[in-house]
C-alpha positions in Angstrom: 13.3 22.6 -24.0 17.0 21.7 -24.4 17.6 22.2 -20.7 14.8 19.7 -19.9 16.3 17.2 -22.2 19.8 17.7 -20.8 18.5 17.2 -17.2 16.9 13.9 -18.3 20.1 12.8 -20.0 22.1 13.6 -16.8 19.7 11.8 -14.6 19.7 8.7 -16.9 23.6 8.7 -16.9 23.6 9.0 -13.1 21.1 6.1 -12.8 23.3 4.0 -15.2 26.4 4.7 -13.1 24.5 3.7 -9.9 23.3 0.5 -11.5 26.9 -0.4 -12.7 28.3 0.2 -9.3 25.7 -1.8 -7.5 25.2 -4.8 -9.8 24.9 -7.2 -6.9 22.0 -5.3 -5.3 20.3 -5.0 -8.7 20.6 -8.7 -9.5 19.2 -9.7 -6.1 16.4 -7.2 -6.4 15.6 -8.2 -9.9 15.3 -11.9 -8.8 13.1 -10.8 -6.0 10.8 -8.9 -8.3 10.8 -11.7 -10.9 9.8 -14.2 -8.2 7.0 -11.9 -6.9 5.7 -11.5 -10.5 5.8 -15.2 -11.5 4.7 -16.7 -8.2 2.1 -14.2 -7.1 1.0 -11.6 -9.6 0.9 -13.8 -12.7 -1.2 -16.7 -11.4 -3.5 -14.2 -9.5 -4.4 -12.0 -12.5 -3.9 -14.1 -15.6 -7.2 -16.1 -15.4 -9.1 -12.8 -14.7 -7.6 -11.1 -17.7 -8.8 -13.9 -20.0 -12.2 -14.1 -18.4 -12.9 -10.3 -18.6 -11.6 -10.2 -22.2 -14.1 -12.9 -23.2 -16.9 -11.2 -21.3 -16.3 -7.9 -23.1 -16.2 -9.6 -26.5 -19.5 -11.3 -25.7 -21.2 -8.0 -24.9 -21.7 -9.0 -21.2 -20.1 -5.7 -20.1 -22.7 -3.7 -22.1 -25.6 -5.8 -20.7 -24.2 -5.6 -17.1 -23.8 -1.9 -17.6 -27.4 -1.5 -18.7 -28.5 -3.1 -15.4 -26.3 -0.9 -13.2 -26.7 2.3 -15.1 -29.3 3.9 -12.8 -27.3 3.1 -9.7 -24.0 4.2 -11.0 -25.5 7.4 -12.4 -26.9 8.3 -9.0 -23.8 7.5 -7.0 -21.0 8.6 -9.4 -22.8 10.3 -12.3 -21.3 7.5 -14.4 -22.6 5.0 -16.9 -23.3 1.4 -16.0 -20.1 0.1 -17.4 -18.3 1.6 -14.4 -20.2 -0.9 -12.2 -18.9 -3.8 -14.1 -15.3 -2.4 -13.9 -15.4 -1.7 -10.2 -16.8 -5.1 -9.4 -14.1 -6.8 -11.4 -11.4 -4.5 -9.9 -12.5 -5.2 -6.4 -12.3 -8.9 -7.0 -9.1 -9.2 -8.9 -7.1 -6.1 -7.8 -4.5 -3.8 -9.4 -4.3 -3.0 -12.3 -7.5 -4.6 -13.6 -9.6 -1.4 -13.4 -7.4 0.6 -15.8 -7.0 -2.4 -18.1 -10.8 -2.7 -18.4 -11.2 1.0 -19.0 -8.7 0.7 -21.8 -10.5 -2.3 -23.3 -13.9 -0.7 -23.2 -12.4 2.5 -24.7 -11.0 0.4 -27.6 -14.4 -1.3 -28.1 -16.2 2.0 -28.2 -18.2 1.6 -25.0 -16.7 4.7 -23.2 -14.8 7.8 -24.2 -11.8 9.6 -22.8 -13.8 11.7 -20.4 -15.5 8.6 -19.0 -12.2 6.8 -18.6 -10.7 9.7 -16.7 -13.8 9.8 -14.4 -13.9 6.0 -13.9 -10.3 6.0 -12.7 -11.3 8.0 -9.6 -13.1 5.0 -8.2 -12.5 1.8 -10.2 -8.7 1.4 -9.5 -8.6 -0.8 -6.4 -6.6 -3.6 -4.8 -8.1 -7.1 -4.5 -9.0 -9.1 -1.4 -6.3 -11.7 -2.3 -3.7 -9.1 -1.6 -5.3 -7.3 1.3 -6.8 -10.3 3.2 -4.4 -13.0 1.9 -1.0 -11.5 1.5 -1.0 -8.6 4.0 -3.5 -9.6 6.7 -3.1 -13.4 6.5 0.5 -13.7 5.3 2.2 -10.7 7.1 0.0 -9.9 10.1 -1.0 -13.6 10.6 -4.6 -12.5 11.2 -7.2 -12.2 8.4 -9.5 -10.4 10.8 -7.1 -7.4 10.8 -7.6 -7.3 7.1 -11.2 -6.2 7.6 -10.1 -2.8 8.9 -7.9 -2.3 5.8 -10.3 -3.7 3.3 -13.3 -1.8 4.4 -11.5 1.5 4.6 -9.9 0.8 1.2 -13.1 0.0 -0.7 -15.3 2.6 1.1 -12.5 5.1 0.5 -12.6 4.3 -3.3 -16.4 4.9 -3.3 -16.1 8.2 -1.4 -13.3 9.3 -3.7 -15.5 8.6 -6.8 -18.4 10.5 -5.3 -16.1 13.4 -4.4 -14.8 13.6 -8.0 -18.4 13.4 -9.2 -19.6 16.6 -7.5 -19.0 18.9 -10.4 -20.0 16.5 -13.1 -23.4 16.6 -14.8 -25.6 13.6 -14.6 -25.5 11.4 -17.7 -28.4 9.8 -19.3 -29.5 6.6 -17.7 -29.1 4.7 -20.9 -25.4 4.1 -21.5 -23.6 4.1 -24.8 -23.8 0.9 -26.8 -22.0 0.4 -30.1 -24.3 0.3 -33.0 -23.2 -3.2 -34.2 -21.8 -5.7 -31.8 -20.7 -8.8 -33.6 -19.6 -11.7 -31.3 -16.6 -13.4 -32.9 -16.1 -17.2 -32.8 -15.1 -18.5 -29.4 -11.7 -19.7 -30.7 -10.8 -16.2 -31.9 -12.0 -14.7 -28.7 -9.9 -17.0 -26.6 -6.9 -16.5 -28.8 -7.2 -12.7 -28.5 -7.8 -12.9 -24.8 -4.7 -15.0 -24.1 -2.6 -12.8 -26.4 -3.7 -9.6 -24.7 -3.4 -11.1 -21.2 0.2 -12.2 -21.9 1.2 -8.7 -23.3 -0.4 -7.0 -20.3 1.4 -9.4 -17.9 4.8 -8.7 -19.5 4.2 -5.0 -18.9 3.2 -5.6 -15.3 6.2 -7.9 -14.8 8.6 -5.4 -16.2 7.5 -2.6 -13.9 7.5 -4.9 -10.8 11.1 -5.9 -11.5 12.1 -2.3 -12.3 10.6 -0.9 -9.1 11.9 -3.8 -7.0 15.4 -2.7 -8.1 14.7 1.0 -7.4 13.3 0.4 -3.9 16.2 -1.9 -2.9 18.8 0.6 -4.2 17.1 3.4 -2.2 17.2 1.2 0.9 20.7 -0.2 0.5 22.2 3.2 -0.3 20.3 4.7 2.7 18.6 7.3 0.6 15.2 6.7 2.1 16.7 6.6 5.6 18.3 10.0 4.9 15.0 11.5 3.7 13.3 10.2 6.8 15.9 12.2 8.8 14.3 15.4 7.4 11.1 14.5 9.2 12.9 14.6 12.5 13.2 18.3 12.1 9.5 18.6 12.4 9.2 16.3 15.4 8.7 12.9 13.7 11.5 10.8 15.0 10.4 7.3 14.0 12.8 6.8 11.1 11.8 3.2 10.5 8.2 4.2 10.1 9.0 7.0 7.7 11.4 4.9 5.7 8.8 2.0 5.4 6.1 4.5 4.4 8.3 6.2 1.8 8.9 2.8 0.3 5.2 2.7 -0.4 5.5 5.5 -2.8 7.4 3.1 -5.1 6.1 -0.4 -4.5 3.4 -1.5 -2.0 4.4 -5.1 -1.3 7.9 -4.3 0.0 6.5 -1.3 1.9 3.8 -3.4 3.6 6.4 -6.0 4.6 8.7 -3.3 6.1 5.8 -1.6 7.9 4.7 -4.8 9.6 8.3 -5.5 10.6 9.0 -2.0 12.0 5.7 -0.7 13.4 4.7 -2.3 16.7 1.3 -0.6 17.3 -1.6 -1.9 15.2 -3.4 1.4 15.8 -0.6 3.1 14.0 0.2 0.3 11.5 -3.3 -0.5 10.0 -4.2 3.1 8.9 -0.8 3.5 7.3 -1.1 0.1 5.5 -4.6 1.2 4.3 -3.1 4.5 2.9 -0.2 2.8 1.2 -2.4 0.1 -0.4 -4.9 2.8 -1.5 -2.1 5.0 -3.1 -0.8 1.8 -4.8 2.8 3.1 -5.5 4.4 4.3 -8.6 5.0 0.7 -9.8 1.3 0.1 -10.2 0.6 3.7 -11.3 3.0 3.3 -14.1 1.5 -0.1 -15.0 -1.9 1.5 -15.1 -0.7 4.5 -17.1 0.9 2.2 -19.7 -2.4 0.3 -20.0 -4.5 3.5 -20.6 -1.9 5.3 -22.8 -4.1 4.9 -25.9 -7.1 6.6 -24.2 -5.6 10.1 -24.1 -5.9 10.3 -20.3 -3.1 12.2 -18.6 -1.0 10.9 -15.7 -2.3 13.5 -13.3 -5.9 12.1 -13.8 -4.6 8.8 -12.5 -2.4 9.9 -9.6 -4.5 12.7 -8.0 -7.5 10.4 -7.2 -5.1 7.9 -5.7 -3.6 10.5 -3.3 -7.2 11.5 -2.3 -8.1 7.8 -1.9 -5.0 7.3 0.4 -6.0 10.2 2.6 -9.6 9.1 2.9 -8.7 5.4 3.6 -6.2 6.6 6.3 -8.9 8.6 8.0 -11.6 5.9 7.7 -9.3 3.2 9.2 -8.6 5.5 12.1 -12.3 6.0 12.6 -12.9 2.3 12.5 -10.2 1.7 15.1 -11.8 4.3 17.4 -15.2 2.6 17.0 -13.8 -0.9 17.2 -10.6 -0.6 19.2 -7.8 -3.2 19.3 -4.9 -3.4 21.7 -2.6 -6.0 20.1 1.0 -5.5 19.1 3.0 -6.8 16.2 6.1 -7.7 18.2 5.3 -11.4 18.1 4.4 -11.5 14.4 6.9 -13.3 12.2 7.2 -12.2 8.6 7.7 -15.5 7.0 5.1 -16.0 4.3 5.3 -18.0 1.1 3.1 -18.4 -1.9 2.2 -21.6 -3.7 2.0 -21.0 -7.5 -0.4 -23.9 -7.9 -2.7 -22.9 -5.0 -2.9 -19.3 -6.2 -3.7 -20.1 -9.8 -6.3 -22.7 -8.8 -8.0 -20.1 -6.5 -7.8 -17.4 -9.1 -9.2 -19.7 -11.8 -12.0 -20.8 -9.5 -12.9 -17.2 -8.7 -12.8 -16.3 -12.4 -15.2 -19.1 -13.3 -17.5 -18.2 -10.4 -17.3 -14.5 -11.5 -18.2 -15.2 -15.1 -21.1 -17.5 -14.1 -22.4 -14.9 -11.6 -22.4 -12.2 -14.3 -24.2 -14.3 -16.8 -26.8 -15.5 -14.3 -27.4 -11.9 -13.1 -27.9 -10.8 -16.7 -30.2 -13.7 -17.5 -32.3 -13.1 -14.3 -32.5 -9.4 -15.1 -33.8 -10.1 -18.6 -36.3 -12.6 -17.3 -37.7 -10.1 -14.8 -37.9 -7.4 -17.4 -39.7 -9.7 -19.9 -42.2 -10.6 -17.2 -42.9 -7.0 -16.5 -43.7 -6.2 -20.1 -47.5 -6.0 -20.8 -49.0 -8.7 -22.9 
């Protein structure tokens, strides 16, 4: 045990020395990560965090779960709450899925075993990143985002179904807390804003940290050296390997490097799909921090993401074989920017539409069920 602690101490000391000797790189990387968080991540996710917190407090998650329970039970052998989580995750992106799992666990809707199972298919990226940032901003073609998005979301579904094979089917009726008291709206809003800010600070911290790590690895040629090992087995494209390895840590920088360095879209799109599906240790650590109170181990979070990345890679290749493209990225200029106001307006608009859509769906379902009841 002492040996393990000593190794950790030595690694921390080495990391400290590296940071001290490369303060310029760290400062620039920290500013880059801070800019990414404030200008992109914060306005994209903050309205969704508030909206979903209020929905859960109102009991909408339970009602929505009751509607989707039969479908989710057949597809994933999971309760209906998983349908609410995956719909929200697909709309808002990382790390909304794990955050909702943690919230529902704290409210008593789901247990540790369900959280672990849900994480195999509810932890997805959002269309704003895939279609907006990667396809529209980096590739300059939102149509190319279709290949990535379809393989990513279908891959998540198949991953969940794969991890459901050995599970027993649960009862169609999901678990509902015995007493659900809806607090005053002012209290709900206050708690929602407070929880959203705390979560955003955690996310921002990890984004800045891994921005520093990935820039150090690149500036010190560590990733480039690792890519040289692959040359021994016949893979000589060092820029491709370096850019892909960057995706192990942080997906935004990795996607940018891949678009810059990989010329063939037939090679680029499947790798982008795999990198986004894996999500990177930055998002994985954000997610693990959010679910730390549920008792779920880190391996239950990372293993499904590895499987998801492999499946998404294969699906994107299949899609390219069925619907081939012959364009190259040589004329694509990576010069994209984000408007804080535009992003938060779009995110707020989607949040309002999302909340209204859920309530309308629940109301319509209740009306249909009441009409079917015998007089």
